[in-house]
C-alpha positions as CSV (number, residue, x, y, z in Angstrom):
1,M,-74.2,27.9,-35.3
2,Y,-76.1,31.1,-34.5
3,V,-73.3,33.3,-36.0
4,L,-73.4,31.1,-39.2
5,I,-77.2,31.6,-39.4
6,V,-76.9,35.4,-39.1
7,I,-74.1,35.5,-41.7
8,G,-76.2,33.2,-44.0
9,A,-79.2,35.6,-43.7
10,L,-77.1,38.5,-44.7
11,A,-75.3,36.8,-47.6
12,T,-78.5,35.2,-49.1
13,S,-80.4,38.5,-48.8
14,I,-77.7,40.2,-50.8
15,L,-78.1,37.4,-53.4
16,S,-81.9,37.7,-53.5
17,G,-81.7,41.5,-53.8
18,L,-79.4,41.2,-56.7
19,V,-81.1,38.5,-58.8
20,G,-84.6,38.3,-57.3
21,M,-84.3,34.7,-56.2
22,A,-81.8,32.0,-55.1
23,G,-81.2,33.6,-51.7
24,G,-84.1,31.9,-50.0
25,V,-83.2,28.5,-51.6
26,V,-79.6,28.8,-50.3
27,L,-80.7,29.9,-46.8
28,M,-83.2,27.0,-46.6
29,A,-80.5,24.5,-47.7
30,L,-78.3,25.9,-44.9
31,L,-80.9,25.9,-42.2
32,I,-82.3,22.4,-43.0
33,N,-78.8,21.0,-42.4
34,I,-78.4,22.4,-38.9
35,L,-81.9,22.7,-37.5
36,P,-85.0,20.5,-37.2
37,V,-87.4,21.0,-40.2
38,S,-90.1,22.9,-38.1
39,S,-87.5,25.3,-36.6
40,A,-85.9,25.8,-40.0
41,M,-89.3,26.6,-41.5
42,V,-90.2,29.3,-38.9
43,L,-86.7,30.9,-38.8
44,H,-86.5,30.9,-42.6
45,G,-90.0,32.3,-42.9
46,I,-89.3,35.2,-40.5
47,T,-86.0,36.0,-42.2
48,Q,-87.4,35.8,-45.7
49,F,-90.5,37.7,-44.8
50,T,-88.3,40.6,-43.5
51,A,-86.0,40.5,-46.5
52,N,-88.7,40.4,-49.1
53,G,-90.9,42.9,-47.2
54,S,-88.0,45.4,-47.2
55,R,-87.3,44.7,-50.8
56,T,-91.0,45.3,-51.7
57,L,-90.8,48.6,-49.8
58,I,-87.6,49.7,-51.5
59,L,-89.0,48.9,-55.0
60,R,-92.7,49.8,-54.3
61,H,-92.9,52.1,-57.3
62,Y,-92.5,49.0,-59.6
63,L,-95.4,47.0,-58.1
64,L,-98.3,45.9,-60.3
65,W,-101.2,45.6,-57.8
66,R,-103.5,44.0,-60.4
67,L,-101.5,40.8,-60.0
68,L,-102.3,40.4,-56.3
69,P,-106.0,39.3,-56.2
70,G,-105.5,36.1,-58.2
71,Y,-102.3,35.2,-56.4
72,L,-103.9,35.7,-53.0
73,F,-106.9,33.5,-53.9
74,G,-104.6,30.7,-55.0
75,A,-102.3,31.1,-51.9
76,L,-105.3,30.9,-49.5
77,L,-106.5,27.7,-51.2
78,A,-103.0,26.2,-50.6
79,V,-103.0,27.1,-46.9
80,A,-106.5,25.6,-46.5
81,G,-105.4,22.3,-48.0
82,F,-102.2,22.0,-45.9
83,S,-104.1,23.1,-42.7
84,A,-106.5,20.2,-43.2
85,L,-103.5,17.7,-43.4
86,L,-101.2,19.3,-40.7
87,F,-98.2,18.0,-42.7
88,I,-94.5,18.5,-41.8
89,P,-92.1,17.2,-44.5
90,D,-88.8,15.3,-44.0
91,A,-85.6,17.3,-44.3
92,S,-84.2,15.2,-47.2
93,V,-87.4,15.6,-49.2
94,V,-87.3,19.4,-48.6
95,L,-83.8,19.6,-50.0
96,I,-84.6,17.5,-53.1
97,L,-87.8,19.5,-53.9
98,I,-85.8,22.8,-53.5
99,G,-83.2,21.5,-55.9
100,L,-85.8,20.2,-58.5
101,F,-87.5,23.6,-58.9
102,P,-84.7,25.3,-60.8
103,W,-84.5,22.4,-63.3
104,L,-88.3,22.7,-63.9
105,A,-87.6,26.3,-65.0
106,R,-85.3,24.9,-67.7
107,L,-88.4,23.4,-69.3
108,Q,-89.5,27.0,-70.3
109,P,-91.1,26.0,-73.7
110,S,-93.3,23.6,-71.9
111,F,-94.5,26.3,-69.5
112,G,-95.1,29.0,-72.1
113,A,-98.7,29.4,-71.1
114,L,-97.7,30.5,-67.6
115,N,-97.7,34.3,-67.4
116,I,-98.2,36.1,-64.1
117,T,-99.9,39.0,-66.0
118,R,-102.8,36.6,-66.9
119,P,-105.6,36.2,-64.3
120,L,-105.8,32.4,-64.4
121,S,-102.0,32.1,-64.3
122,S,-101.9,34.3,-61.2
123,V,-104.3,32.0,-59.4
124,V,-102.2,28.9,-60.4
125,C,-99.1,30.8,-59.3
126,G,-100.5,31.5,-55.8
127,L,-101.6,27.9,-55.4
128,S,-98.5,26.2,-56.6
129,V,-95.9,28.6,-55.2
130,T,-97.5,28.7,-51.7
131,S,-97.8,24.9,-51.7
132,A,-94.1,24.7,-52.5
133,Q,-93.2,27.2,-49.8
134,L,-95.2,25.2,-47.2
135,L,-93.6,21.9,-48.4
136,A,-90.1,22.9,-49.2
137,G,-89.6,26.3,-47.6
138,A,-88.4,28.1,-50.7
139,A,-90.1,28.4,-54.1
140,G,-88.2,31.1,-55.9
141,P,-87.4,29.1,-59.0
142,L,-91.0,27.9,-59.3
143,L,-92.2,31.5,-59.0
144,D,-89.7,32.4,-61.7
145,L,-91.6,30.2,-64.2
146,F,-94.5,32.6,-64.1
147,Y,-92.3,35.6,-64.9
148,L,-90.3,34.2,-67.8
149,N,-92.9,35.1,-70.4
150,S,-94.2,38.2,-68.7
151,G,-92.1,40.7,-70.7
152,L,-91.5,42.8,-67.5
153,D,-88.2,44.5,-66.8
154,R,-85.8,43.3,-64.1
155,Q,-86.8,45.8,-61.4
156,T,-90.5,45.2,-61.9
157,V,-89.8,41.4,-61.8
158,V,-87.8,41.6,-58.6
159,A,-90.4,44.0,-56.9
160,N,-93.4,41.8,-57.7
161,K,-91.6,38.6,-56.8
162,A,-90.7,40.2,-53.5
163,L,-94.4,41.1,-52.8
164,T,-95.7,37.6,-53.5
165,Q,-92.8,36.0,-51.6
166,T,-93.6,38.3,-48.6
167,I,-97.2,37.0,-48.6
168,G,-96.1,33.4,-49.0
169,H,-93.6,33.6,-46.1
170,L,-96.1,35.2,-43.9
171,L,-98.6,32.4,-44.6
172,R,-95.8,29.9,-43.8
173,I,-95.0,31.5,-40.5
174,L,-98.7,31.3,-39.6
175,Y,-98.9,27.7,-40.7
176,Y,-95.9,26.4,-38.8
177,G,-96.0,28.9,-35.9
178,V,-99.7,29.1,-35.3
179,I,-101.7,26.4,-37.0
180,I,-99.2,23.6,-36.2
181,S,-97.8,25.5,-33.2
182,V,-94.2,24.1,-33.4
183,D,-91.8,24.8,-30.6
184,T,-88.6,26.2,-32.3
185,T,-86.4,26.1,-29.1
186,L,-84.4,29.0,-30.7
187,P,-83.6,32.2,-28.7
188,N,-85.7,35.2,-29.5
189,W,-82.6,37.4,-30.2
190,L,-81.7,35.1,-33.1
191,F,-84.9,35.9,-35.0
192,L,-84.2,39.6,-34.5
193,A,-80.6,39.3,-35.5
194,A,-81.5,37.3,-38.6
195,A,-84.2,39.8,-39.6
196,I,-81.8,42.8,-39.2
197,A,-79.2,41.0,-41.3
198,A,-81.8,40.2,-44.0
199,V,-82.8,43.9,-44.2
200,A,-79.1,45.0,-44.5
201,G,-78.5,42.4,-47.2
202,T,-81.5,43.5,-49.1
203,R,-80.3,47.1,-49.1
204,I,-77.0,46.0,-50.5
205,G,-78.5,43.7,-53.1
206,T,-81.0,46.2,-54.5
207,W,-78.2,48.8,-54.7
208,L,-76.2,46.4,-56.8
209,L,-79.3,45.6,-58.9
210,A,-79.7,49.2,-60.0
211,R,-76.2,49.0,-61.5
212,W,-76.8,45.9,-63.6
213,D,-78.5,45.5,-67.0
214,D,-81.2,43.1,-68.0
215,R,-78.9,40.9,-70.1
216,H,-76.5,40.1,-67.3
217,F,-79.4,39.8,-64.9
218,Q,-81.0,37.0,-66.9
219,R,-77.7,35.1,-67.5
220,V,-76.1,35.3,-64.1
221,S,-79.3,34.6,-62.1
222,G,-80.0,31.5,-64.2
223,Q,-76.5,30.1,-63.6
224,I,-76.6,30.7,-59.8
225,I,-80.0,29.1,-59.3
226,L,-79.1,25.9,-61.3
227,L,-75.9,25.4,-59.4
228,T,-77.7,25.9,-56.1
229,G,-80.4,23.4,-57.2
230,T,-78.0,20.8,-58.1
231,L,-76.2,21.0,-54.8
232,C,-79.5,20.7,-52.9
233,I,-80.5,17.6,-54.9
234,L,-77.2,15.9,-54.1
235,Q,-77.4,16.9,-50.4
236,G,-81.0,15.7,-50.1
237,C,-80.2,12.4,-51.8
238,Y,-77.3,11.8,-49.5
239,Q,-79.5,12.5,-46.4
240,L,-82.2,10.2,-47.8
241,I,-79.8,7.3,-48.4
242,D,-78.1,7.9,-45.1
243,S,-81.4,7.8,-43.2
244,A,-82.3,4.6,-44.9
245,G,-79.1,3.0,-43.6
246,L,-77.6,2.4,-47.0
247,M,-74.5,4.4,-46.2
248,R,-73.6,2.3,-43.2
Protein backbone atom coordinates (compact mmCIF):
# COMPACT_ATOMS: atom_id res chain seq x y z
CA MET A 1 0.00 0.00 0.00
CA TYR A 2 2.78 2.41 0.89
CA VAL A 3 4.61 1.73 -2.40
CA LEU A 4 1.37 2.41 -4.28
CA ILE A 5 0.98 5.73 -2.46
CA VAL A 6 4.53 6.86 -3.37
CA ILE A 7 4.12 5.82 -7.02
CA GLY A 8 0.76 7.62 -7.07
CA ALA A 9 2.37 10.79 -5.70
CA LEU A 10 5.01 10.67 -8.45
CA ALA A 11 2.60 9.98 -11.32
CA THR A 12 -0.02 12.52 -10.28
CA SER A 13 2.61 15.23 -9.78
CA ILE A 14 3.81 14.65 -13.34
CA LEU A 15 0.20 15.04 -14.49
CA SER A 16 -0.31 18.27 -12.53
CA GLY A 17 2.99 19.68 -13.72
CA LEU A 18 1.94 19.03 -17.29
CA VAL A 19 -1.69 20.26 -17.30
CA GLY A 20 -1.84 22.37 -14.14
CA MET A 21 -4.58 20.26 -12.55
CA ALA A 22 -6.05 16.72 -12.34
CA GLY A 23 -3.10 15.25 -10.42
CA GLY A 24 -4.49 16.25 -7.05
CA VAL A 25 -7.91 14.90 -7.97
CA VAL A 26 -6.48 11.54 -9.06
CA LEU A 27 -4.27 11.24 -5.97
CA MET A 28 -7.16 12.06 -3.63
CA ALA A 29 -9.33 9.46 -5.36
CA LEU A 30 -6.55 6.91 -4.79
CA LEU A 31 -5.94 7.79 -1.14
CA ILE A 32 -9.60 7.94 -0.17
CA ASN A 33 -9.98 4.33 -1.31
CA ILE A 34 -7.16 2.96 0.85
CA LEU A 35 -6.99 5.29 3.88
CA PRO A 36 -9.44 6.84 6.38
CA VAL A 37 -10.65 10.29 5.32
CA SER A 38 -8.64 12.16 7.97
CA SER A 39 -5.38 10.34 7.13
CA ALA A 40 -6.00 10.80 3.40
CA MET A 41 -6.58 14.53 3.89
CA VAL A 42 -3.32 15.06 5.80
CA LEU A 43 -1.13 12.90 3.53
CA HIS A 44 -2.70 14.38 0.39
CA GLY A 45 -2.26 17.88 1.80
CA ILE A 46 1.45 17.40 2.52
CA THR A 47 2.10 15.76 -0.85
CA GLN A 48 0.22 18.41 -2.81
CA PHE A 49 1.70 21.25 -0.76
CA THR A 50 5.16 19.99 -1.69
CA ALA A 51 4.27 19.42 -5.36
CA ASN A 52 2.57 22.78 -5.83
CA GLY A 53 5.19 24.60 -3.78
CA SER A 54 8.00 23.26 -5.96
CA ARG A 55 5.99 24.05 -9.11
CA THR A 56 5.51 27.61 -7.84
CA LEU A 57 9.24 27.94 -7.27
CA ILE A 58 10.12 26.58 -10.72
CA LEU A 59 7.63 28.92 -12.46
CA ARG A 60 8.07 31.88 -10.08
CA HIS A 61 8.81 34.31 -12.94
CA TYR A 62 5.21 33.86 -14.17
CA LEU A 63 3.53 34.72 -10.84
CA LEU A 64 1.04 37.61 -10.66
CA TRP A 65 1.28 38.75 -7.03
CA ARG A 66 -1.66 41.16 -7.40
CA LEU A 67 -4.00 38.14 -7.42
CA LEU A 68 -2.92 37.03 -3.95
CA PRO A 69 -4.55 39.47 -1.44
CA GLY A 70 -8.15 38.79 -2.52
CA TYR A 71 -7.55 35.04 -2.69
CA LEU A 72 -6.01 35.00 0.80
CA PHE A 73 -8.94 36.94 2.27
CA GLY A 74 -11.46 34.49 0.83
CA ALA A 75 -9.39 31.48 1.89
CA LEU A 76 -9.17 32.65 5.51
CA LEU A 77 -12.94 33.17 5.59
CA ALA A 78 -13.38 29.53 4.52
CA VAL A 79 -11.01 28.22 7.20
CA ALA A 80 -12.78 30.28 9.87
CA GLY A 81 -16.14 28.81 8.88
CA PHE A 82 -14.93 25.20 8.84
CA SER A 83 -13.05 25.65 12.14
CA ALA A 84 -16.30 26.67 13.80
CA LEU A 85 -17.94 23.43 12.61
CA LEU A 86 -14.99 20.97 12.99
CA PHE A 87 -16.45 18.94 10.12
CA ILE A 88 -14.96 15.73 8.60
CA PRO A 89 -16.77 14.54 5.42
CA ASP A 90 -17.65 10.94 4.48
CA ALA A 91 -15.35 9.24 1.92
CA SER A 92 -18.15 8.66 -0.62
CA VAL A 93 -19.20 12.30 -0.44
CA VAL A 94 -15.59 13.37 -1.01
CA LEU A 95 -15.34 11.28 -4.18
CA ILE A 96 -18.66 12.52 -5.59
CA LEU A 97 -17.76 16.17 -4.94
CA ILE A 98 -14.35 15.72 -6.57
CA GLY A 99 -16.03 14.22 -9.61
CA LEU A 100 -18.67 16.95 -9.92
CA PHE A 101 -16.20 19.84 -10.08
CA PRO A 102 -14.93 19.06 -13.62
CA TRP A 103 -18.49 18.97 -14.95
CA LEU A 104 -19.18 22.35 -13.38
CA ALA A 105 -16.35 23.63 -15.52
CA ARG A 106 -18.29 22.51 -18.61
CA LEU A 107 -20.85 25.20 -17.76
CA GLN A 108 -18.29 27.82 -18.80
CA PRO A 109 -20.81 30.29 -20.32
CA SER A 110 -22.69 30.35 -17.02
CA PHE A 111 -19.48 31.26 -15.19
CA GLY A 112 -18.29 33.93 -17.62
CA ALA A 113 -18.17 36.55 -14.87
CA LEU A 114 -15.57 34.54 -12.94
CA ASN A 115 -12.15 35.91 -13.77
CA ILE A 116 -9.24 35.56 -11.34
CA THR A 117 -7.80 38.90 -12.51
CA ARG A 118 -10.82 40.77 -11.07
CA PRO A 119 -10.62 41.65 -7.34
CA LEU A 120 -14.09 40.37 -6.38
CA SER A 121 -13.57 37.13 -8.32
CA SER A 122 -10.28 36.52 -6.53
CA VAL A 123 -12.07 36.73 -3.15
CA VAL A 124 -14.82 34.36 -4.35
CA CYS A 125 -12.11 32.06 -5.70
CA GLY A 126 -10.30 31.91 -2.36
CA LEU A 127 -13.52 31.26 -0.45
CA SER A 128 -14.97 28.60 -2.77
CA VAL A 129 -11.75 26.78 -3.67
CA THR A 130 -10.49 26.58 -0.08
CA SER A 131 -13.92 25.37 1.08
CA ALA A 132 -13.81 22.68 -1.61
CA GLN A 133 -10.29 21.67 -0.57
CA LEU A 134 -11.34 21.30 3.06
CA LEU A 135 -14.44 19.35 2.09
CA ALA A 136 -13.23 17.25 -0.85
CA GLY A 137 -9.44 17.44 -0.62
CA ALA A 138 -8.95 18.57 -4.23
CA ALA A 139 -10.44 21.54 -6.07
CA GLY A 140 -8.36 21.93 -9.23
CA PRO A 141 -11.35 21.84 -11.63
CA LEU A 142 -13.19 24.44 -9.55
CA LEU A 143 -10.10 26.65 -9.51
CA ASP A 144 -9.91 26.28 -13.27
CA LEU A 145 -13.28 28.07 -13.63
CA PHE A 146 -11.62 31.29 -12.50
CA TYR A 147 -8.88 31.00 -15.15
CA LEU A 148 -10.99 30.09 -18.20
CA ASN A 149 -11.74 33.74 -18.99
CA SER A 150 -8.50 35.27 -17.70
CA GLY A 151 -6.68 35.39 -21.07
CA LEU A 152 -3.45 34.24 -19.39
CA ASP A 153 -0.98 31.94 -21.17
CA ARG A 154 -0.49 28.31 -20.06
CA GLN A 155 2.67 28.85 -17.98
CA THR A 156 1.18 31.84 -16.15
CA VAL A 157 -1.97 29.80 -15.49
CA VAL A 158 -0.03 26.80 -14.15
CA ALA A 159 2.25 29.01 -12.01
CA ASN A 160 -0.55 30.98 -10.34
CA LYS A 161 -2.72 27.90 -9.86
CA ALA A 162 0.24 26.28 -8.14
CA LEU A 163 0.65 29.24 -5.76
CA THR A 164 -3.01 29.32 -4.76
CA GLN A 165 -3.11 25.52 -4.43
CA THR A 166 0.00 25.65 -2.22
CA ILE A 167 -1.79 28.06 0.11
CA GLY A 168 -4.95 25.95 0.11
CA HIS A 169 -3.15 22.71 0.91
CA LEU A 170 -1.21 24.39 3.72
CA LEU A 171 -4.47 25.60 5.23
CA ARG A 172 -5.91 22.07 4.91
CA ILE A 173 -2.88 20.57 6.70
CA LEU A 174 -3.40 23.09 9.53
CA TYR A 175 -7.15 22.36 9.66
CA TYR A 176 -6.94 18.57 9.82
CA GLY A 177 -3.54 18.28 11.50
CA VAL A 178 -3.74 21.09 14.06
CA ILE A 179 -7.30 22.39 14.50
CA ILE A 180 -8.99 18.96 14.39
CA SER A 181 -5.74 17.20 15.47
CA VAL A 182 -6.38 13.90 13.69
CA ASP A 183 -4.12 10.90 14.34
CA THR A 184 -3.03 9.66 10.91
CA THR A 185 -1.35 6.43 12.21
CA LEU A 186 0.92 6.60 9.13
CA PRO A 187 4.74 6.27 9.42
CA ASN A 188 6.70 9.51 9.19
CA TRP A 189 8.92 8.16 6.40
CA LEU A 190 5.86 7.84 4.15
CA PHE A 191 5.22 11.59 4.29
CA LEU A 192 8.85 12.26 3.36
CA ALA A 193 8.86 9.68 0.54
CA ALA A 194 5.60 11.02 -0.91
CA ALA A 195 6.92 14.59 -0.74
CA ILE A 196 10.15 13.65 -2.54
CA ALA A 197 8.16 11.78 -5.21
CA ALA A 198 5.91 14.82 -5.63
CA VAL A 199 8.89 17.13 -6.21
CA ALA A 200 10.42 14.71 -8.74
CA GLY A 201 7.11 14.40 -10.57
CA THR A 202 6.70 18.17 -10.65
CA ARG A 203 10.13 18.57 -12.25
CA ILE A 204 9.24 16.09 -14.97
CA GLY A 205 5.81 17.61 -15.55
CA THR A 206 7.03 21.20 -15.89
CA TRP A 207 9.79 20.03 -18.25
CA LEU A 208 7.11 18.49 -20.45
CA LEU A 209 4.93 21.61 -20.15
CA ALA A 210 7.64 23.77 -21.72
CA ARG A 211 7.51 21.55 -24.80
CA TRP A 212 3.74 21.86 -25.30
CA ASP A 213 1.68 24.57 -26.99
CA ASP A 214 -1.43 26.33 -25.67
CA ARG A 215 -3.85 24.56 -28.07
CA HIS A 216 -2.85 21.03 -27.02
CA PHE A 217 -2.68 22.16 -23.39
CA GLN A 218 -6.35 23.24 -23.38
CA ARG A 219 -7.65 20.19 -25.29
CA VAL A 220 -5.79 17.41 -23.47
CA SER A 221 -6.18 18.86 -19.97
CA GLY A 222 -9.95 19.13 -20.44
CA GLN A 223 -10.27 15.52 -21.58
CA ILE A 224 -8.18 14.18 -18.71
CA ILE A 225 -10.07 16.02 -16.00
CA LEU A 226 -13.51 15.01 -17.32
CA LEU A 227 -12.54 11.35 -17.44
CA THR A 228 -11.14 11.54 -13.93
CA GLY A 229 -14.25 13.26 -12.63
CA THR A 230 -16.56 10.67 -14.11
CA LEU A 231 -14.62 7.81 -12.53
CA CYS A 232 -14.71 9.56 -9.14
CA ILE A 233 -18.50 10.04 -9.32
CA LEU A 234 -19.01 6.36 -10.17
CA GLN A 235 -16.72 5.21 -7.36
CA GLY A 236 -18.34 7.58 -4.85
CA CYS A 237 -21.85 6.44 -5.79
CA TYR A 238 -20.78 2.80 -5.46
CA GLN A 239 -19.39 3.43 -1.97
CA LEU A 240 -22.47 5.40 -0.95
CA ILE A 241 -24.82 2.63 -2.09
CA ASP A 242 -22.63 -0.04 -0.50
CA SER A 243 -22.52 1.78 2.85
CA ALA A 244 -26.32 2.02 2.76
CA GLY A 245 -26.53 -1.76 2.43
CA LEU A 246 -28.21 -1.69 -0.96
CA MET A 247 -25.45 -3.79 -2.57
CA ARG A 248 -25.97 -6.71 -0.18
